[in-house]
C-alpha positions, 0 to 999 in steps of 0.5 A: 500500500502506497503511503499517502500524505493526506490533508483533512480539513473540517470545522470540528474534530473530537476531542478538541471541538465537537458538535456532532458526528462530523467531530467524531469522524474527524477524531477517528478516521485520521487516526485510523489512516495514520495507524495504517502508515499514512502521513495525515494532517488535520486542519480545523479552526482555533475556536478559543484562546484556550485551544490556541494556547496549546499550540505554537505558530508555524506560518502566517496566512496569505490574503487575510489576518491569521496564523497557522498553529501546530497543536501541541499534543504528544498523545495524538496519532497525527499532527493537528493544525489550527487556523487562528483568527481573531474572529474564530478566537472570539467564539469561545468554543462555539463553532457555528452558533452564538449565545443566542443560538443564531449563526455567527454573522461572519461564518462565510468569511471565517470558513472561507479563510479556513478553505483558503488556508487549506489551499495555501497549505496544499499549494506549498505557499506557506514555507512548510516542509510538508505538502499533501498528495490529496486534500479531503474536505468535509461539509459546507464549511470547507466547500471553498477549498477546491475553489481556492485551490483552482483559483490559485492553480494548485494541481492536487486532487480533492475529495469532498465528503457530505456529512449532511446535505441539508446544511449548505452554507448559503449566503447572499451573492454579494458575499463573493466580493467580500471573500475576494472571489470573482462575481463570475462564480455566481453561476449555476455551474459554479456556486449559484444556488437558487439565488444564493451562493452555496459553499457546499456547491464548491465541493459538489461541483469542483472536487474530483471525488464525492463521498457521503457517509452511507450507501443508502444516503448516497442513493437518497440524495440523488432523489428530490425527496432527500436531495435538498434541491441539489439532487440534479447535480448529484445525479450528474456526478453519480459516477464520482459519488461513493457512500462509505458507512462511518465507523466508531472507535471500538476502543472508546465505545467498549462496555467491557473497558469503559472507564465511565461505567462501574459495571462492565460487560461484553455480551458473551453472557446475556444474563450477565450483560442484562444484570450489568445494564440494570445495575448501570440504570440503578446508578444513573437514574438517581443522578437524573432525578428518576425513581429506582423503586419500580418493581418489576423494573421498567424498560428505560428508553433513551434519546442521545443527540441533537434536538432537531426536526431532522432527528424527529424530536417533534415526533417524540414530543407528539408521542410522549402522552401515549408512550408515557401510558406504557410502563416505561421510563425515558431519558433525553440527552442532547441540545438543539432548538430552543423550542424543543428544550422548553418542551422537554423541560415541561415534559420532565415536570409533567412526568417527574421521576419517569422522564429526565432531560439533560440539556447539552452534551456530556461525553461520560453521560452519553456512555452511561445512558447507552449502557443503562438503556434498553431501547434507543429512540431515533425516528429521523426524517433523514439520517446520512449515517448516524452514530448513535445507533452504532454506539447504542448497539455496541452497548446492547441498547436496541435502536428503534429507527426510521428506515432511512439512510445509514439507519437502513444500512446498519440496523436489521429489523427484528420483525422482518428477520427475527434470527438476525434482527438488531432493532425495530423499524418504524413503518412511516415517519410519524408519531403514531408509527413511532409508538407502534415500533416502540410497542413491538420492541416492548413486546419483545423486551418481555421475552427474556429469550427473544430480547437476549437474542437481539442484544447478542445480535446487536452487540456482535454486529456493532463490533464490525462498525470499527474503522478497519474496513472503512479505512481501507475503503478510503485508501482505495478511494484516495488511490483511485482519485490520485491515479485518475488525476495524474493520468489525465493530461487535461482536466476531464472532470468538472472545471471552473467556468471560463469567466471564473478562470479569467477572474482575478482573486483579490489579494486581501479578503475583506473582514 
């Protein structure tokens, strides 16, 4: 296997900064590549002075005020570079939204700076002693990387991964002038998108290869229902589009060794596993103000993730009055839309001791909730991949999901295939069908034999969700992309419009 030099660019990376699944992937995929012998560097913004103080300057930005920092972390398996700008530092650890929950007004400028820094690294313009063979960009925040690379005549191949097509980075057309990019990029064959400029189109149009985070989602986004207005473009680029299911870190997500658990288990003995999970529930519930006096024990249902309509939080709230008529408890851990947070706080007040809501994200608590819960609720309207269901299955918490995207690729419906089942599908995306799916799961839960089989299946299948096979898929993708790129005498893939090629890039983007 050829040793590749790979520059990965993203808006977040666990554990330095994490909002969702993108952060998890960027924390684990580069490490998996590095462990395979590749020379990987990750570039993210420095969102706080605390993070910047853990780094040393190695270069100054070109075209805007900023510095490239090398993060000082001897435990990392790969170097991490940070883009420091005054505006990013002022975010105090909040990558996308300010304290009022609104997008930062300077998001387009700052994420353009991130893309421009990546292009300058790739082009060897910063005097560093390292240049990549390939650049891997992620989501709209880095969509301008291929654009800046081509504007600066940086001849390297690029891969762009769609983690969630719904987030497109759309701004008024005059943003191009603020960024120092030519107005000719306001073109349907470039960045124009229904009257806006969409950063994500920079990646979708100009990257050499496209990936998304599950084969199911790769198919779905080529349809009007899931394509978010970009399905036509994605169909046009179908030959360059690949779906690769995300992995999870099997060492971090391991109920047999998890440092945040008191009672460990590995699924080899289902009776022991169920007793350990019950013990974790008895330990967790008092911390959340929930009762442990239920005899016999009630099943514990969990929600871990963003409080968003995409995730089906409105469906759960609509279903709660019916669900709470069942002999169950529910715990919700997550953050998101303010209206959902208020509704969950009211629900916790309405059903004290049986419904707990913990706002925000707490890594240790997430592990404990997966371990303690019997059922995970994930009624997503669409789901590019989903990591919660993978983590839940690893901990023997059985997912109830809508059969879309990555959920369809990773969960086997126990009603359809009782011998291999790992979860339960909703028949449609509605609160009523969510209740129906939960009821089917509860019937199975009452049968020790049936539920034990599903736990065993889920935990066994989850062990295959590491990065082992996935990282090989990325290796093959990188090599194929590089070979295709180097073999072309002329760029046969998507190119900039002639007018954009002739456009002059301003030397100073306006803050």
